[in-house]
N, CA, C and O atoms as a MOPAC input file, in Angstrom:
PM7 MOZYME 1SCF
protein

 N    -41.24500 1   -11.37900 1   -22.66700 1
 C    -41.86300 1   -12.23200 1   -22.01600 1
 C    -41.48400 1   -12.36500 1   -20.09000 1
 O    -40.37800 1   -12.46600 1   -19.56000 1
 N    -42.57900 1   -12.32500 1   -19.56400 1
 C    -42.93300 1   -12.36500 1   -18.47600 1
 C    -42.05900 1   -13.72700 1   -17.80000 1
 O    -42.11100 1   -14.92600 1   -18.07100 1
 N    -41.15100 1   -12.86000 1   -16.68300 1
 C    -40.05900 1   -13.72400 1   -15.89900 1
 C    -41.38600 1   -14.12200 1   -14.55700 1
 O    -42.11300 1   -13.35900 1   -13.92000 1
 N    -41.31200 1   -14.97600 1   -14.54500 1
 C    -42.57900 1   -15.46700 1   -12.88100 1
 C    -41.78900 1   -16.21800 1   -12.03800 1
 O    -41.29500 1   -17.32800 1   -12.23500 1
 N    -41.71300 1   -15.37400 1   -10.91800 1
 C    -41.00600 1   -16.39400 1    -9.77300 1
 C    -41.60000 1   -17.48900 1    -9.21500 1
 O    -42.79800 1   -17.66000 1    -8.99000 1
 N    -40.95300 1   -18.00200 1    -9.07000 1
 C    -41.08100 1   -19.39300 1    -8.88700 1
 C    -40.93200 1   -19.66700 1    -7.14200 1
 O    -39.87200 1   -19.57100 1    -6.52400 1
 N    -41.99700 1   -19.95300 1    -6.66700 1
 C    -42.53700 1   -19.81200 1    -4.86200 1
 C    -42.29500 1   -21.46800 1    -5.10000 1
 O    -41.86200 1   -22.05300 1    -6.09300 1
 N    -42.85500 1   -22.11500 1    -3.48500 1
 C    -42.88300 1   -23.19800 1    -3.63000 1
 C    -44.73700 1   -23.48000 1    -3.52000 1
 O    -45.22000 1   -24.45200 1    -2.94000 1
 N    -45.25000 1   -22.79800 1    -3.95400 1
 C    -46.63700 1   -22.99600 1    -4.38700 1
 C    -46.57700 1   -22.21600 1    -6.30900 1
 O    -45.65000 1   -21.55700 1    -6.78100 1
 N    -47.80100 1   -22.58800 1    -6.96100 1
 C    -48.13300 1   -21.63500 1    -8.15400 1
 C    -48.64600 1   -20.84600 1    -7.90200 1
 O    -49.48800 1   -20.80600 1    -7.00500 1
 N    -48.15300 1   -19.54000 1    -8.93600 1
 C    -48.33600 1   -18.19800 1    -8.96400 1
 C    -50.12000 1   -17.88700 1    -9.61200 1
 O    -50.60200 1   -17.98100 1   -10.74100 1
 N    -50.58000 1   -17.58000 1    -8.55700 1
 C    -52.27700 1   -16.78400 1    -9.09200 1
 C    -52.11000 1   -16.16700 1   -10.98100 1
 O    -51.10700 1   -15.81800 1   -11.60300 1
 N    -53.58200 1   -16.26000 1   -11.40900 1
 C    -53.90700 1   -15.33800 1   -12.34300 1
 C    -53.79400 1   -14.06600 1   -11.99700 1
 O    -53.23300 1   -13.15400 1   -12.60400 1
 N    -54.28700 1   -14.05500 1   -11.11600 1
 C    -54.47400 1   -12.56700 1   -10.40800 1
 C    -52.68500 1   -12.01800 1   -10.15400 1
 O    -52.42800 1   -10.82400 1   -10.30900 1
 N    -51.86100 1   -12.75000 1    -9.86700 1
 C    -50.38100 1   -12.39200 1    -9.41600 1
 C    -49.19900 1   -12.30500 1   -11.47100 1
 O    -48.11300 1   -11.83800 1   -11.81300 1
 N    -50.35600 1   -13.07400 1   -12.18700 1
 C    -49.25700 1   -12.43500 1   -13.12400 1
 C    -50.11500 1   -11.48500 1   -13.98200 1
 O    -49.75400 1   -10.36700 1   -14.35100 1
 N    -51.09200 1   -11.96900 1   -14.20500 1
 C    -52.07900 1   -10.81800 1   -15.08100 1
 C    -53.03400 1   -10.02500 1   -14.47700 1
 O    -54.13400 1    -9.98900 1   -15.02700 1
 N    -52.84400 1    -9.30300 1   -13.34600 1
 C    -53.83200 1    -8.51900 1   -12.39500 1
 C    -54.84000 1    -8.15700 1   -13.51600 1
 O    -56.04600 1    -8.30500 1   -13.31600 1
 N    -54.17500 1    -7.49600 1   -15.16300 1
 C    -55.54400 1    -6.81500 1   -15.63800 1
 C    -56.22600 1    -8.06400 1   -16.03400 1
 O    -57.33400 1    -7.62000 1   -16.33600 1
 N    -56.27500 1    -9.20500 1   -16.20900 1
 C    -56.87100 1    -9.86300 1   -17.14500 1
 C    -57.75400 1   -10.66900 1   -16.14700 1
 O    -58.68600 1   -11.31100 1   -16.63200 1
 N    -57.56900 1   -10.69800 1   -14.90100 1
 C    -58.16800 1   -11.02500 1   -13.68500 1
 C    -59.06300 1   -10.16000 1   -13.04500 1
 O    -59.83800 1   -10.60700 1   -12.20000 1
 N    -59.04800 1    -8.91800 1   -13.36300 1
 C    -59.93000 1    -7.78700 1   -12.41300 1
 C    -60.83000 1    -7.78500 1   -13.95500 1
 O    -62.05100 1    -7.71400 1   -13.81700 1
 N    -60.40200 1    -7.84300 1   -15.10900 1
 C    -61.58200 1    -8.43100 1   -16.08500 1
 C    -62.61600 1    -9.48800 1   -16.13100 1
 O    -63.82100 1    -9.46700 1   -16.38200 1
 N    -61.79400 1   -10.39800 1   -15.81800 1
 C    -63.11600 1   -11.33400 1   -16.22700 1
 C    -63.63500 1   -11.40800 1   -14.73000 1
 O    -64.49900 1   -12.28100 1   -14.65000 1
 N    -63.39400 1   -10.78100 1   -13.51800 1
 C    -64.56500 1   -10.76900 1   -12.50100 1
 C    -65.26300 1    -9.36600 1   -12.07600 1
 O    -65.48900 1    -8.94000 1   -10.94300 1
 N    -65.54300 1    -8.75700 1   -13.39500 1
 C    -66.89900 1    -7.93500 1   -13.78300 1
 C    -67.11100 1    -6.96200 1   -14.98100 1
 O    -68.09200 1    -6.42400 1   -15.49400 1
 N    -65.81400 1    -6.97000 1   -15.19800 1
 C    -65.94500 1    -6.10200 1   -16.94200 1
 C    -66.43200 1    -6.60600 1   -17.81400 1
 O    -67.06500 1    -5.90800 1   -18.60600 1
 N    -66.29100 1    -8.50500 1   -18.07900 1
 C    -66.31900 1    -9.03900 1   -19.37500 1
 C    -65.46900 1   -10.38700 1   -19.21700 1
 O    -64.97000 1   -10.83800 1   -18.18600 1
 N    -65.44500 1   -10.76300 1   -20.15500 1
 C    -65.03100 1   -12.02200 1   -20.49100 1
 C    -63.71400 1   -12.46300 1   -21.36800 1
 O    -63.09100 1   -11.48800 1   -21.79000 1
 N    -63.29900 1   -13.43500 1   -21.63900 1
 C    -61.92300 1   -13.34000 1   -22.51400 1
 C    -62.72800 1   -14.96200 1   -23.58900 1
 O    -63.84200 1   -15.48300 1   -23.55700 1
 N    -62.02000 1   -15.12600 1   -24.04400 1
 C    -62.35200 1   -16.35500 1   -25.04900 1
 C    -60.74800 1   -16.44800 1   -25.75700 1
 O    -60.12200 1   -15.48000 1   -26.19000 1
 N    -60.22000 1   -18.07000 1   -25.74200 1
 C    -59.20700 1   -18.74700 1   -26.13500 1
 C    -58.87000 1   -20.07500 1   -26.77900 1
 O    -58.94300 1   -21.28100 1   -26.54000 1
 N    -58.32600 1   -18.95100 1   -28.04000 1
 C    -58.60000 1   -20.24000 1   -29.59600 1
 C    -59.30900 1   -20.05000 1   -30.59000 1
 O    -60.37600 1   -19.44200 1   -30.51300 1
 N    -58.92000 1   -20.45000 1   -31.49600 1
 C    -59.10800 1   -20.36100 1   -32.91600 1
 C    -60.34900 1   -20.73700 1   -33.26000 1
 O    -60.54900 1   -21.69300 1   -32.51000 1
 N    -61.06700 1   -20.63100 1   -33.75200 1
 C    -62.69500 1   -21.61900 1   -34.72800 1
 C    -62.53400 1   -21.13200 1   -36.14600 1
 O    -61.73200 1   -20.32000 1   -36.60700 1
 N    -63.46100 1   -21.80400 1   -36.70500 1
 C    -63.78700 1   -20.96100 1   -38.05600 1
 C    -64.54900 1   -19.42200 1   -37.98400 1
 O    -64.80700 1   -18.72500 1   -38.96600 1
 N    -64.77300 1   -19.16100 1   -36.86600 1
 C    -65.32900 1   -17.47500 1   -37.65500 1
 C    -64.72300 1   -16.70500 1   -36.95700 1
 O    -65.18600 1   -15.58900 1   -36.71800 1
 N    -62.94400 1   -17.33100 1   -36.21500 1
 C    -62.50500 1   -16.19900 1   -35.42900 1
 C    -60.96800 1   -16.43000 1   -36.04000 1
 O    -60.55900 1   -17.59000 1   -36.08300 1
 N    -60.05200 1   -15.28100 1   -36.54300 1
 C    -58.62900 1   -15.56200 1   -36.82200 1
 C    -58.20000 1   -15.34400 1   -35.42900 1
 O    -57.37000 1   -16.15100 1   -35.01300 1
 N    -58.58300 1   -14.44500 1   -34.64300 1
 C    -57.95100 1   -14.10200 1   -33.84400 1
 C    -57.54300 1   -15.16400 1   -32.46100 1
 O    -58.58500 1   -15.75200 1   -32.17000 1
 N    -56.51600 1   -15.55800 1   -31.61700 1
 C    -56.22100 1   -16.64500 1   -30.79600 1
 C    -56.99000 1   -16.11600 1   -29.44900 1
 O    -57.75500 1   -16.86100 1   -28.83700 1
 N    -56.66900 1   -14.48700 1   -28.95100 1
 C    -57.43200 1   -14.44600 1   -27.65600 1
 C    -58.24800 1   -13.37000 1   -28.04200 1
 O    -57.99700 1   -12.53500 1   -28.91200 1
 N    -59.53600 1   -13.47900 1   -27.11900 1
 C    -60.54800 1   -11.85100 1   -27.37100 1
 C    -60.86900 1   -11.79400 1   -26.65300 1
 O    -61.00000 1   -12.72700 1   -25.86100 1
 N    -61.18500 1   -10.68900 1   -26.49200 1
 C    -61.95300 1    -9.91900 1   -25.05900 1
 C    -63.05900 1    -9.41200 1   -25.38200 1
 O    -63.17400 1    -9.00100 1   -26.53700 1
 N    -64.20700 1    -9.29700 1   -24.43400 1
 C    -65.55200 1    -9.06300 1   -25.05400 1
 C    -66.29500 1    -8.46300 1   -23.78000 1
 O    -65.90000 1    -8.43900 1   -22.61500 1
 N    -67.36500 1    -8.03400 1   -24.27200 1
 C    -68.02300 1    -7.37900 1   -23.00300 1
 C    -69.25900 1    -7.22500 1   -23.64300 1
 O    -69.37100 1    -7.02400 1   -24.85200 1
 N    -70.54900 1    -7.35100 1   -22.54300 1
 C    -72.05600 1    -7.24600 1   -22.93300 1
 C    -72.02700 1    -6.49400 1   -24.32800 1
 O    -73.00800 1    -6.79000 1   -25.01100 1
 N    -71.33400 1    -5.78000 1   -24.80600 1
 C    -71.71300 1    -4.77800 1   -25.99300 1
 C    -70.72300 1    -5.34400 1   -27.19200 1
 O    -70.56900 1    -4.61200 1   -28.17000 1
 N    -70.12100 1    -6.48100 1   -27.15600 1
 C    -69.39400 1    -6.94800 1   -27.74700 1
 C    -67.92400 1    -7.21100 1   -28.09000 1
 O    -67.52500 1    -7.78100 1   -27.07500 1
 N    -66.76100 1    -7.11400 1   -29.03800 1
 C    -65.85400 1    -7.49800 1   -28.87600 1
 C    -65.44500 1    -6.19700 1   -28.47500 1
 O    -66.07000 1    -5.17400 1   -28.75500 1
 N    -64.28900 1    -6.24600 1   -27.75300 1
 C    -63.25000 1    -5.23800 1   -27.13900 1
 C    -62.05300 1    -5.24800 1   -27.47200 1
 O    -61.52500 1    -4.14200 1   -27.58500 1
 N    -61.25500 1    -6.41400 1   -27.73100 1
 C    -60.14300 1    -6.51100 1   -28.37600 1
 C    -59.35500 1    -7.79100 1   -28.93200 1
 O    -59.09800 1    -8.60500 1   -28.04500 1
 N    -59.08200 1    -8.00800 1   -29.73900 1
 C    -58.13900 1    -9.79000 1   -30.26100 1
 C    -56.89500 1    -9.46900 1   -30.42900 1
 O    -56.28700 1    -8.40100 1   -30.49400 1
 N    -56.54500 1   -10.83500 1   -30.50300 1
 C    -54.87600 1   -10.74000 1   -30.84800 1
 C    -55.11100 1   -10.24800 1   -32.24600 1
 O    -56.04800 1    -9.75000 1   -32.86900 1
 N    -53.55300 1   -10.68300 1   -32.53500 1
 C    -53.65200 1   -10.25100 1   -34.19100 1
 C    -53.84300 1   -11.55700 1   -34.53300 1
 O    -53.87000 1   -12.36500 1   -33.60400 1
 N    -54.01800 1   -12.05200 1   -35.92800 1
 C    -54.27700 1   -13.63600 1   -36.33300 1
 C    -53.00300 1   -14.25300 1   -36.27100 1
 O    -53.13600 1   -15.34900 1   -36.81300 1
 N    -52.29300 1   -14.16300 1   -36.03600 1
 C    -50.28100 1   -14.55200 1   -36.61300 1
 C    -49.49200 1   -14.39400 1   -35.10800 1
 O    -48.29000 1   -14.42400 1   -34.84600 1
 N    -50.69700 1   -14.21200 1   -34.22400 1
 C    -49.81400 1   -14.58100 1   -32.55400 1
 C    -48.90000 1   -15.54900 1   -32.91500 1
 O    -49.39200 1   -16.47000 1   -33.56600 1
 N    -47.48400 1   -15.63200 1   -32.64400 1
 C    -46.78500 1   -16.82800 1   -32.95900 1
 C    -47.43100 1   -17.67900 1   -31.30700 1
 O    -48.12300 1   -18.64000 1   -31.64100 1
 N    -47.38700 1   -17.59300 1   -30.31400 1
 C    -47.22200 1   -18.08300 1   -28.65600 1
 C    -48.45000 1   -18.03200 1   -28.03300 1
 O    -49.04100 1   -17.21400 1   -28.73800 1
 N    -49.47000 1   -18.48600 1   -26.88800 1
 C    -50.06400 1   -18.07300 1   -26.27700 1
 C    -49.56300 1   -16.77900 1   -24.82400 1
 O    -50.29100 1   -16.03400 1   -24.16900 1
 N    -48.11000 1   -16.97800 1   -24.77700 1
 C    -47.55900 1   -16.31800 1   -23.95200 1
 C    -47.70500 1   -14.91000 1   -24.54700 1
 O    -48.10600 1   -14.13700 1   -23.67700 1
 N    -47.49300 1   -14.24600 1   -25.87100 1
 C    -47.10400 1   -13.09100 1   -26.60400 1
 C    -48.78800 1   -12.79200 1   -26.54300 1
 O    -48.97900 1   -11.71500 1   -25.97800 1
 N    -49.61900 1   -13.22200 1   -26.82200 1
 C    -51.37800 1   -13.26700 1   -27.03100 1
 C    -51.82400 1   -12.61300 1   -25.77100 1
 O    -52.28700 1   -11.47300 1   -25.75100 1
 N    -51.65900 1   -13.43400 1   -24.62200 1
 C    -51.51100 1   -13.01200 1   -22.97200 1
 C    -51.21600 1   -11.65600 1   -22.22400 1
 O    -51.73200 1   -10.93500 1   -21.37000 1
 N    -50.00700 1   -11.71900 1   -23.08900 1
 C    -49.27000 1   -10.58900 1   -22.73600 1
 C    -49.86400 1    -9.15000 1   -23.40600 1
 O    -49.89600 1    -8.09500 1   -22.77200 1
 N    -50.31600 1    -9.29700 1   -24.76500 1
 C    -50.65700 1    -8.55800 1   -25.04400 1
 C    -51.96900 1    -7.93200 1   -24.82800 1
 O    -52.29000 1    -6.75200 1   -24.68300 1
 N    -52.64600 1    -9.02400 1   -24.84500 1
 C    -54.41200 1    -8.94300 1   -23.84100 1
 C    -53.95500 1    -8.17600 1   -22.89300 1
 O    -54.21000 1    -6.97800 1   -23.01100 1
 N    -53.20200 1    -8.60200 1   -21.75600 1
 C    -52.81300 1    -7.95800 1   -20.18900 1
 C    -52.48800 1    -6.08000 1   -20.56300 1
 O    -53.14000 1    -5.13800 1   -20.11400 1
 N    -51.54700 1    -6.02800 1   -21.30200 1
 C    -51.34200 1    -4.61500 1   -21.61000 1
 C    -52.05900 1    -3.92700 1   -22.17100 1
 O    -52.00900 1    -2.70700 1   -22.01800 1
 N    -53.34400 1    -4.80300 1   -23.36800 1
 C    -54.71500 1    -3.85800 1   -23.75800 1
 C    -55.74000 1    -3.81100 1   -22.31900 1
 O    -56.02800 1    -2.66900 1   -21.96100 1
 N    -56.01700 1    -4.36900 1   -21.90800 1
 C    -56.80700 1    -4.31700 1   -21.02200 1
 C    -56.67800 1    -3.63600 1   -20.09600 1
 O    -57.76800 1    -3.28300 1   -19.64400 1
 N    -55.43100 1    -3.08200 1   -19.31600 1
 C    -55.11000 1    -2.26100 1   -18.63900 1
 C    -55.08700 1    -0.92600 1   -19.12000 1
 O    -55.11100 1    -0.01300 1   -18.29500 1
 N    -55.03800 1    -0.64500 1   -20.50400 1
 C    -54.91700 1     0.38800 1   -20.83000 1
 C    -56.64500 1     0.74300 1   -20.96600 1
 O    -57.11400 1     1.61700 1   -20.23700 1
 N    -57.60300 1    -0.05800 1   -22.02500 1
 C    -58.77700 1    -0.07000 1   -21.66100 1
 C    -59.47900 1     0.23500 1   -20.49400 1
 O    -60.29500 1     1.15700 1   -20.48600 1
 N    -59.20400 1    -0.57100 1   -19.32300 1
 C    -60.12900 1     0.09800 1   -18.09400 1
 C    -59.48300 1     0.77000 1   -17.03500 1
 O    -59.75800 1     0.65600 1   -15.84000 1
 N    -58.35000 1     1.68300 1   -17.68800 1
 C    -57.44400 1     2.98400 1   -17.19000 1
 C    -59.04300 1     3.89500 1   -17.80100 1
 O    -59.87500 1     4.44200 1   -17.07700 1
 N    -59.05900 1     3.80200 1   -19.30900 1
 C    -59.99800 1     4.75100 1   -20.36300 1
 C    -61.12100 1     4.75600 1   -19.48700 1
 O    -61.44200 1     5.85100 1   -19.02600 1
 N    -61.98300 1     3.44700 1   -19.06900 1
 C    -63.34900 1     3.29900 1   -18.45000 1
 C    -63.53200 1     3.56900 1   -17.48300 1
 O    -64.64300 1     3.87700 1   -17.05100 1
 N    -62.68500 1     3.54400 1   -16.96000 1
 C    -62.90100 1     3.65300 1   -14.94800 1
 C    -63.62600 1     5.13600 1   -14.14400 1
 O    -63.74700 1     5.17700 1   -12.91900 1

């Protein structure tokens, strides 16, 4: 799990998850939460559809966002 250095202000999304911040700023969007149509907790999508989804048994939001960060880094590097 990522350790966040506490400062006098809260850390930004871009500081904690730079790949996620870049992705939602121009590549696509993310969806968070389960519903009757999706078993995953976090999904990354673009105009072409689903790009990545967390495993259905992800134990925490922290784990899901760590996995999303790593996946998006790889995806954006491959497609740059």
